[in-house]
KOLVEXDREN-562465 format. One record per residue (C-alpha): residue number from 1; residue in one letter; chain; x, z, y. Coordinates in steps of 0.25 Angstrom, whole numbers, padded with zeros to 4 digits, always signed. Layout:
% KOLVEXDREN-562465
[node NUM, A, A, [X, Z, Y]]
...
***
This chain:
% KOLVEXDREN-562465
[node 1, M, A, [+0000, +0000, +0000]]
[node 2, L, A, [+0012, +0003, +0009]]
[node 3, T, A, [+0017, -0011, +0007]]
[node 4, I, A, [+0004, -0018, +0010]]
[node 5, T, A, [+0002, -0009, +0023]]
[node 6, L, A, [+0016, -0012, +0028]]
[node 7, T, A, [+0015, -0027, +0025]]
[node 8, V, A, [+0002, -0028, +0032]]
[node 9, G, A, [+0008, -0020, +0044]]
[node 10, V, A, [+0020, -0030, +0044]]
[node 11, A, A, [+0011, -0041, +0044]]
[node 12, A, A, [+0003, -0035, +0056]]
[node 13, S, A, [+0016, -0034, +0064]]
[node 14, G, A, [+0020, -0048, +0061]]
[node 15, C, A, [+0006, -0053, +0066]]
[node 16, A, A, [+0008, -0045, +0079]]
[node 17, V, A, [+0022, -0051, +0081]]
[node 18, T, A, [+0017, -0065, +0078]]
[node 19, A, A, [+0006, -0063, +0088]]
[node 20, A, A, [+0016, -0059, +0099]]
[node 21, Y, A, [+0025, -0070, +0095]]
[node 22, V, A, [+0014, -0081, +0096]]
[node 23, Y, A, [+0009, -0075, +0109]]
[node 24, L, A, [+0022, -0074, +0116]]
[node 25, R, A, [+0030, -0086, +0111]]
[node 26, P, A, [+0027, -0098, +0119]]
[node 27, N, A, [+0024, -0110, +0110]]
[node 28, P, A, [+0022, -0124, +0116]]
[node 29, D, A, [+0012, -0127, +0106]]
[node 30, H, A, [+0003, -0115, +0109]]
[node 31, D, A, [-0004, -0112, +0122]]
[node 32, R, A, [-0007, -0098, +0127]]
[node 33, A, A, [-0021, -0098, +0121]]
[node 34, T, A, [-0016, -0102, +0108]]
[node 35, R, A, [-0005, -0091, +0108]]
[node 36, D, A, [-0016, -0081, +0112]]
[node 37, R, A, [-0025, -0085, +0100]]
[node 38, L, A, [-0013, -0085, +0090]]
[node 39, A, A, [-0008, -0072, +0095]]
[node 40, R, A, [-0023, -0066, +0094]]
[node 41, R, A, [-0024, -0071, +0079]]
[node 42, W, A, [-0010, -0064, +0076]]
[node 43, L, A, [-0015, -0051, +0083]]
[node 44, A, A, [-0028, -0052, +0075]]
[node 45, A, A, [-0020, -0053, +0062]]
[node 46, T, A, [-0012, -0041, +0067]]
[node 47, A, A, [-0024, -0033, +0070]]
[node 48, V, A, [-0030, -0036, +0056]]
[node 49, L, A, [-0017, -0032, +0049]]
[node 50, G, A, [-0015, -0020, +0057]]
[node 51, F, A, [-0029, -0015, +0054]]
[node 52, T, A, [-0026, -0018, +0039]]
[node 53, V, A, [-0014, -0010, +0040]]
[node 54, I, A, [-0022, +0002, +0045]]
[node 55, G, A, [-0032, +0000, +0034]]
[node 56, L, A, [-0021, +0000, +0024]]
[node 57, R, A, [-0015, +0012, +0029]]
[node 58, F, A, [-0028, +0019, +0029]]
[node 59, V, A, [-0031, +0015, +0014]]
[node 60, W, A, [-0017, +0019, +0010]]
[node 61, V, A, [-0019, +0033, +0016]]
[node 62, L, A, [-0032, +0034, +0008]]
[node 63, L, A, [-0025, +0029, -0005]]
[node 64, I, A, [-0014, +0040, -0004]]
***
């Protein structure tokens, strides 16, 4: 259970870093609105994975 929780937490951190990278990196193929939309999608994935980690920790405490 610890391995699963850590893996999902690392994935959430990776999504957050990717959102920042997509939003802050100027890309000639993407305008500002496209970068905003992509960053919001990555942040939504971060939120989902973050709440999943919280839920997994709660379940883990209940199982111990």
